C-alpha positions in Angstrom: 81.8 60.9 30.6 79.1 60.1 28.0 80.3 58.6 24.7 78.8 61.5 22.9 80.8 64.1 24.9 84.0 62.0 24.6 83.7 61.9 20.8 82.9 65.6 20.6 85.8 66.6 22.8 88.2 64.3 20.8 87.2 66.1 17.6 88.1 69.4 19.2 91.7 68.3 20.0 93.2 69.9 16.9 95.5 72.9 17.2 93.1 75.1 15.3 90.2 74.5 17.8 92.5 75.1 20.7 93.7 78.3 19.2 90.2 79.5 18.5 88.8 78.8 22.0 91.4 81.2 23.5 89.2 84.0 22.0 86.5 83.5 24.6 85.3 87.0 25.7 84.0 87.6 29.2 82.5 90.6 30.9 81.3 91.3 34.5 78.4 93.3 35.8 78.6 93.7 39.6 75.9 95.2 41.7 76.5 96.7 45.1 74.7 99.0 47.5 76.2 102.2 48.7 76.0 102.2 52.5 76.8 104.6 55.3 79.6 103.8 57.8 77.0 102.5 60.2 75.7 100.0 57.6 72.5 101.8 56.7 71.5 102.5 53.2 73.1 105.7 51.7 70.5 108.3 50.8 72.8 110.5 48.7 72.4 111.1 45.0 74.6 109.2 42.6 77.9 111.2 42.8 78.4 113.5 39.9 82.1 112.6 39.9 81.1 109.1 38.8 79.5 110.5 35.7 76.0 109.9 34.3 74.3 106.7 35.3 72.5 106.9 31.9 75.5 107.0 29.6 78.6 106.0 31.5 80.1 102.8 29.9 81.4 101.4 33.2 79.5 102.9 36.1 75.7 103.0 36.4 72.9 102.3 38.8 70.4 99.5 38.9 67.0 99.7 40.6 67.8 102.3 43.2 69.9 105.5 43.3 72.1 103.7 45.8 72.5 100.5 43.9 75.7 100.9 41.9 76.4 98.6 38.9 80.0 98.2 37.6 80.4 96.9 34.1 83.6 95.6 32.5 84.0 95.6 28.7 84.2 92.2 27.0 87.8 90.9 27.2 89.7 87.7 26.3 91.9 87.8 29.4 90.4 86.9 32.8 93.1 88.8 34.7 92.6 92.0 32.7 88.9 91.8 33.4 89.4 91.5 37.1 92.0 94.4 37.1 89.5 96.6 35.2 86.8 95.7 37.8 89.2 96.4 40.6 90.0 99.8 39.1 86.3 100.7 38.8 85.7 99.8 42.5 88.7 101.9 43.5 87.6 104.9 41.6 84.0 104.7 42.8 85.1 104.4 46.5 87.4 107.4 46.2 84.4 109.6 45.1 81.6 108.6 47.5 83.1 110.1 50.6 82.7 108.0 53.7 80.3 105.6 52.1 81.2 101.9 51.6 80.2 99.3 49.1 78.1 96.5 50.6 79.8 93.1 50.4 76.9 90.7 50.1 73.9 89.9 48.0 71.1 90.2 50.6 70.7 93.9 51.6 71.9 95.8 54.6 69.6 96.9 57.4 66.7 98.9 55.9 64.2 100.3 58.3 61.5 100.9 55.7 61.4 100.2 52.0 60.6 103.8 51.3 64.3 104.5 52.1 65.1 102.8 48.8 65.0 105.7 46.3 64.3 105.0 42.7 67.3 105.5 40.4 67.3 108.8 38.4 68.6 109.1 34.9 67.8 112.7 34.0 65.0 114.4 32.1 65.3 112.7 28.7 62.6 110.3 27.5 65.0 107.3 27.7 66.0 108.3 31.2 62.4 108.9 32.3 61.4 105.5 30.9 64.1 103.8 33.0 62.8 105.4 36.2 59.1 104.7 35.4 60.1 101.1 34.7 61.6 100.9 38.2 58.5 102.6 39.7 56.5 99.7 38.1 58.9 97.2 39.7 58.3 98.9 43.1 54.5 98.8 42.7 54.5 95.2 41.5 57.1 93.5 43.8 58.1 96.1 46.4 61.4 97.9 46.7 63.0 95.5 49.1 63.4 92.7 46.5 65.1 95.2 44.2 67.8 96.0 46.9 69.3 92.5 46.4 72.6 92.5 44.6 74.1 89.9 42.2 76.9 89.4 39.7 76.2 88.8 36.0 78.8 86.9 33.9 78.7 87.7 30.1 80.2 85.0 27.9 80.8 84.7 24.2 82.6 82.1 22.1 84.8 83.5 19.3 83.6 83.6 15.7 86.7 81.5 14.6 85.5 78.7 16.9 82.0 78.8 15.6 83.1 78.6 11.9 85.1 75.5 12.6 82.5 74.0 14.9 79.7 74.5 12.2 82.0 72.7 9.7 82.6 69.9 12.2 78.9 69.3 12.7 78.1 69.5 9.0 75.6 72.3 9.6 74.5 74.1 6.4 72.4 77.0 7.9 73.8 80.6 7.9 76.6 81.1 10.4 74.6 83.4 12.6 71.6 81.0 12.7 74.0 78.3 13.7 75.5 80.4 16.4 72.0 81.4 17.8 70.9 77.7 17.8 74.1 76.6 19.6 73.7 79.3 22.3 70.2 78.1 22.9 71.5 74.5 23.0 74.0 75.7 25.7 71.2 77.5 27.6 69.0 74.4 27.8 71.7 72.4 29.4 72.6 75.3 31.7 69.0 75.3 32.9 69.3 71.5 33.6 72.5 71.9 35.6 72.6 75.4 37.0 71.9 74.0 40.5 75.6 73.0 40.6 76.7 76.6 40.1 74.4 77.7 42.9 75.6 74.9 45.2 79.2 75.9 44.8 78.9 79.7 44.5 75.7 80.6 46.4 76.8 82.9 49.2 73.6 84.1 50.9 72.5 81.5 53.5 71.6 84.3 55.9 70.1 87.7 55.8 69.1 90.7 58.0 65.6 90.2 59.4 64.6 93.7 58.2 64.3 92.2 54.7 61.0 90.6 55.6 59.5 93.9 56.8 56.9 92.2 59.0 55.9 89.7 56.2 55.2 86.2 57.3 58.4 84.1 56.5 58.0 81.3 54.0 60.6 79.2 55.6 61.4 78.0 59.2 64.3 80.4 59.7 66.7 80.1 62.6 68.0 83.2 64.3 71.6 84.4 64.7 72.9 87.2 66.8 70.5 90.1 67.3 68.8 90.3 64.0 69.8 87.7 61.4 67.8 84.9 59.9 69.3 81.8 58.2 68.5 78.4 56.9 71.0 75.8 58.0 71.5 74.2 54.6 70.7 77.1 52.3 73.1 78.2 49.6 71.4 81.3 48.1 68.4 83.1 49.7 68.9 85.6 46.9 67.8 82.9 44.4 64.9 81.8 46.5 61.3 83.0 46.2 62.2 85.6 48.8 64.3 87.2 46.0 64.1 87.4 42.3 60.9 85.6 41.5 57.6 86.6 39.9 54.5 84.4 40.4 52.9 86.0 37.4 55.8 84.8 35.3 55.7 81.2 36.5 53.0 80.2 33.9 54.8 81.9 31.0 56.9 78.8 30.0 59.3 80.8 27.8 60.8 78.3 25.4 64.5 77.9 24.9 64.2 75.4 22.1 64.8 77.9 19.3 65.3 81.6 19.0 61.9 82.4 17.3 60.0 80.6 20.1 62.0 82.4 22.8 61.4 85.8 21.1 57.7 85.0 20.6 57.3 83.9 24.3 58.8 87.1 25.6 56.8 89.3 23.2 53.6 87.6 24.2 54.3 88.3 27.9 55.0 92.0 27.1 51.7 92.2 25.2 49.5 90.2 27.6 47.6 92.3 30.2 47.6 91.2 33.8 44.5 91.8 35.9 46.7 92.0 39.0 48.9 94.8 37.6 45.9 96.6 36.0 44.7 97.4 39.5 47.9 99.5 40.0 47.0 101.8 37.1 49.4 103.1 34.5 49.0 106.8 35.0 47.5 107.9 38.3 46.9 111.7 39.0 49.2 112.5 36.1 52.1 110.4 37.4 53.2 107.1 35.7 53.0 104.1 38.1 54.3 101.6 35.5 55.0 101.5 31.8 52.0 99.3 31.1 49.8 96.7 32.9 51.1 93.7 31.1 52.7 90.6 32.6 56.1 92.1 31.7 56.6 95.8 31.2 59.6 95.2 29.1 62.0 92.3 28.4 64.3 93.1 31.3 61.5 92.2 33.8 61.8 88.5 32.9 63.7 87.0 35.8 65.8 84.2 34.4 69.0 82.6 35.5 70.4 83.1 32.0 69.6 85.2 29.0 70.6 85.1 25.3 71.7 88.6 24.4 72.5 90.9 21.5 74.0 94.4 21.9 71.1 96.8 21.2 71.3 100.0 19.2 69.9 103.3 20.6 66.2 102.9 21.3 66.1 99.3 20.1 64.2 96.6 22.0 66.2 93.5 23.1 63.9 91.1 21.3 64.1 93.2 18.1 67.9 93.1 18.3 67.8 89.3 18.7 65.4 88.9 15.8 67.4 91.1 13.5 70.9 90.0 14.3 70.7 86.8 16.4 72.4 85.8 19.7 75.8 87.5 20.3 76.5 86.3 23.8 74.9 84.9 27.0 74.4 86.5 30.3 74.7 84.2 33.4 72.6 85.6 36.2 72.7 83.0 38.9 75.8 84.4 40.8 75.6 85.8 44.3 78.1 88.4 45.2 81.2 86.6 46.5 81.8 88.1 49.9 85.3 86.7 50.0 86.3 88.9 47.1 86.7 92.7 47.2 85.1 92.9 43.7 82.4 90.2 44.2 83.9 87.5 42.0 87.3 85.9 41.4 89.3 84.3 38.6 88.6 80.8 39.9 84.8 81.2 39.5 85.3 82.7 36.0 87.4 79.7 34.9 84.9 77.2 36.4 82.1 79.0 34.5 84.1 78.7 31.3 84.3 74.9 31.8 80.6 74.6 32.8 79.4 76.6 29.9 81.6 74.7 27.4 80.3 71.5 28.8 76.7 72.8 28.3 77.6 73.5 24.7 79.3 70.2 23.9 76.9 67.7 25.7 73.7 66.6 24.0 70.9 69.0 24.7 67.4 67.9 23.5 64.5 70.3 23.5 63.4 71.3 27.0 59.6 70.6 27.4 57.5 72.7 29.7 57.4 69.8 32.1 61.1 69.3 32.2 61.6 73.1 32.6 59.4 72.9 35.7 61.6 70.0 37.0 64.8 72.1 36.5 63.2 74.9 38.5 62.2 72.6 41.3 65.8 71.2 41.4 67.2 74.7 41.6 64.8 75.6 44.4 65.8 72.6 46.5 69.5 73.4 46.2 68.8 77.1 46.9 67.2 76.3 50.3 68.6 72.9 51.2 71.7 72.4 49.0 74.1 71.4 51.8 71.7 69.0 53.4 73.1 65.4 53.6 71.5 63.0 51.1 69.5 65.7 49.3 68.0 64.2 46.2 67.0 65.9 42.9 64.8 64.8 40.0 66.9 63.4 37.1 64.6 62.6 34.2 61.8 61.6 36.5 64.0 59.6 38.9 65.3 60.7 42.3 69.1 61.1 42.3 71.4 62.1 45.1 72.6 65.6 44.4 76.2 64.9 45.3 76.3 61.7 43.1 75.1 63.8 40.2 77.6 66.5 41.0 80.4 63.9 41.0 79.4 62.8 37.6 79.4 66.4 36.3 82.8 67.0 37.8 84.0 63.8 36.0 82.7 65.2 32.7 84.2 68.6 33.3 87.8 67.4 34.1 88.6 66.4 30.4 87.3 69.8 29.3 89.7 71.4 31.9 92.6 69.4 30.4 91.6 70.6 26.9 91.4 74.2 28.1 94.8 73.9 29.9 96.3 72.5 26.7 94.9 75.5 24.8 96.0 78.2 27.3 99.1 76.5 28.7 99.6 75.8 32.4 97.1 74.0 34.7 94.8 76.8 35.9 91.6 75.0 34.8 92.6 71.6 36.4 93.5 73.5 39.6 90.0 75.1 39.7 88.4 71.7 39.4 90.4 70.4 42.3 89.6 73.5 44.4 85.9 73.4 43.9 85.8 69.6 44.2 86.4 70.2 47.9 82.9 71.5 48.1 81.6 68.1 47.1 83.7 66.3 49.7 82.6 68.8 52.4 79.6 71.1 51.9 81.2 73.5 54.5 83.8 74.3 51.9 81.3 75.9 49.6 81.0 79.7 49.8 77.7 79.4 51.7 79.1 76.8 54.0 82.2 78.9 54.8 80.1 82.0 55.4 77.5 80.4 57.6 80.2 78.4 59.6 81.9 81.7 60.4 78.7 83.5 61.4 77.6 80.7 63.7 81.1 80.2 65.2 81.2 83.9 66.1 77.5 84.3 66.8 77.7 87.3 64.5 74.9 89.0 62.6 75.3 88.7 58.9 74.9 92.4 58.3 77.7 93.2 60.8 80.0 90.7 59.1 79.2 92.2 55.7 79.8 95.7 57.0 83.2 94.6 58.4 84.1 93.2 55.0 83.0 96.5 53.3 85.4 98.5 55.5 88.2 96.0 54.9 87.8 96.1 51.2 87.5 99.9 51.2 90.9 100.1 52.9 92.4 97.4 50.7 91.3 99.1 47.4 92.4 102.5 48.6 95.9 101.2 49.2 96.2 99.7 45.7 97.4 101.4 42.5 95.4 101.6 39.4 96.3 98.6 37.1 94.5 99.3 33.8 92.8 102.7 33.9 94.0 105.9 35.5 92.2 108.5 37.6 92.5 110.9 34.6 90.8 108.4 32.3 87.9 107.8 34.7 87.5 111.6 35.1 87.4 111.9 31.3 84.8 109.1 31.0 82.6 110.8 33.7 82.8 114.2 32.0 82.0 112.7 28.6 79.0 110.7 29.9 77.6 113.9 31.5 77.9 115.7 28.1 76.2 112.7 26.3 73.3 112.8 28.8 72.8 116.5 28.1 72.9 116.0 24.4 70.3 113.2 24.6 68.1 115.5 26.7 68.4 118.4 24.3 67.7 116.2 21.2 64.3 115.0 22.5 61.5 116.1 20.2 58.7 114.0 21.5 56.6 114.1 24.6 57.1 111.1 27.0 53.7 109.8 26.1 54.6 109.9 22.4 58.0 108.3 23.1 56.4 105.3 24.9 53.8 104.8 22.1 56.6 104.7 19.5 58.8 102.4 21.6 56.0 99.8 22.1 54.9 100.1 18.5 58.2 98.3 17.6 56.6 95.1 18.7 
């Protein structure tokens, strides 16, 4: 442990800091494809019984009509969050007939990307904009990439902690400016060390060959079963350049050194035309093909492993919300769907992320230059495709360093934080998590990707068939469970309310869609 981190942690040993940290709030956003019993993509509409995808607080869709997204409200209790997520899964499964929920990140068998229907949000301007944005994503990157599923972990540190921490550091700026700066401090370190999270939790070393759709593979894949491709040491094909990447974005160099620079970088990308995307056209034969021809249509198109966030008001742009009210929480976006969990994530992962993010906050975090940011991205790519390779080295401040040696050091730094968190919460759940995931350093086959690939190879089983068997197993498991937080009646009430809200939004529109877009982008 660095002397700096040791001193910082010692200063947090008071009862008041331990009490304050228990107010950490977490929320989960879990994406999952609806599939038919045979494993093919469901072609049905978003079920009306699930409510409006536009306005429902817990159940929506992402890119496609069949890509569900389940959202838990921010909570201070990990077990409550998981129970809420479980209830949402149970309710959704009970209202989609014989369809299942896909149990992995890389998509099921898809014969043609035209099978992937764009998500529909009704006739309102805001709903139409969401669909046109997705049309733009389809035209820019293809639909197949958008069929990938992930899990987002939303994390916020309580106000009481920030107040004490600002006093400890002797900072004299406004509390909100301090909070924003500290979240950016955390994000810079997250960028430096996120490869560890992907090494431990990556769970997509294999995929259905249909994902490539005749494209020339970028890697030397090995074959498995009748139609699966895999890389023997991969952790997360979802995080590779097969998945959520954007070559046009690679030159953006969005800065995380302070909030104004971050906002300015995003706004510049939203305002800078792209010759490549201009060739698509914005409105062709009267139909919108994208929102604009800029490098980013809107902020959400920026593919990053983490985002600083602020809850937006109706019609408000994310960058405007950040500029006006500062950073409220962070969104961790590097998580594959955990195939060994019926809801895509477990309590152990959430506790490890607590420790990892607190470490990123407490350790020194100098500004991240464009050059160092490139190095962090190169390190991540190496772990994504080769993370379980023996003697893999990464770039640590310009010097090669064995990944596992570096990981050992990070675990050594995380353990005192685990002890501090256990002292705050009582029990030994955080130390237990450290011991559990340390097994992945001793044996790469104990990581999620290692366990999954070992099982597939031992059984010579296609990855889609295994994911389908898990989907059926989880469908039965969830159906047999009782609701734990919500009730069927509460879900029905939320669905009805969301449908009414969508109708009210549609009836209140008083602008044409062209006018609406003009006003929306004028906010820049």
